C-alpha positions, 0 to 999 in steps of 0.5 A, spaced: 448 859 332 452 853 335 449 853 342 442 853 337 443 846 334 444 843 341 451 840 339 454 835 344 460 838 342 461 845 342 470 847 339 470 855 339 479 857 337 482 862 339 475 866 342 479 871 345 482 874 339 480 882 339 476 882 345 478 884 352 478 880 357 473 881 360 468 879 354 473 873 354 471 872 360 464 874 359 463 869 353 467 863 357 462 864 363 456 863 358 459 857 354 461 854 361 454 855 363 451 853 356 454 845 357 453 845 364 445 846 362 445 842 356 450 837 358 455 838 352 462 839 352 466 845 350 473 845 347 476 852 347 483 854 345 485 860 348 492 864 348 495 868 354 488 868 358 487 871 364 487 868 371 479 869 371 479 867 365 484 860 365 479 859 372 473 858 368 474 852 366 474 845 369 478 841 365 485 843 361 488 840 355 496 843 356 499 841 349 508 841 348 511 839 343 506 835 339 503 832 345 499 832 351 504 834 356 497 834 361 490 832 361 486 834 367 483 838 372 485 846 372 486 845 380 490 840 379 495 842 374 501 846 378 501 839 383 502 835 376 507 839 374 511 841 381 511 832 382 516 833 375 521 839 379 517 845 375 515 850 381 511 856 378 514 862 382 507 865 386 509 871 382 507 868 375 500 866 374 498 860 372 497 860 364 503 864 363 507 859 368 504 853 363 506 857 356 513 858 359 514 851 362 512 847 356 517 851 351 523 847 349 528 853 354 523 851 359 523 844 359 530 844 361 
């Protein structure tokens, strides 16, 4: 319904609730494709996305303590946090790292 109206901005909150990771990835890929074809913006909130789903996005907004911790390209988020002294361990995926580092315990 939202995509048919050609809305310039589509907002989707917690689209993965109740879905398996493959279906969530399919939906994110479809939203990305439609955004590029229709030239509109899609804003999606996700909790604990898989690495594949996380990497399906171009831009990323990370919020912490009610403010913006990062806004920019997905492929620049780790260097940004490394510059702040937070290095993602090799055995941890980026989304998991970002969730942990933006919690009060992880900010120390």
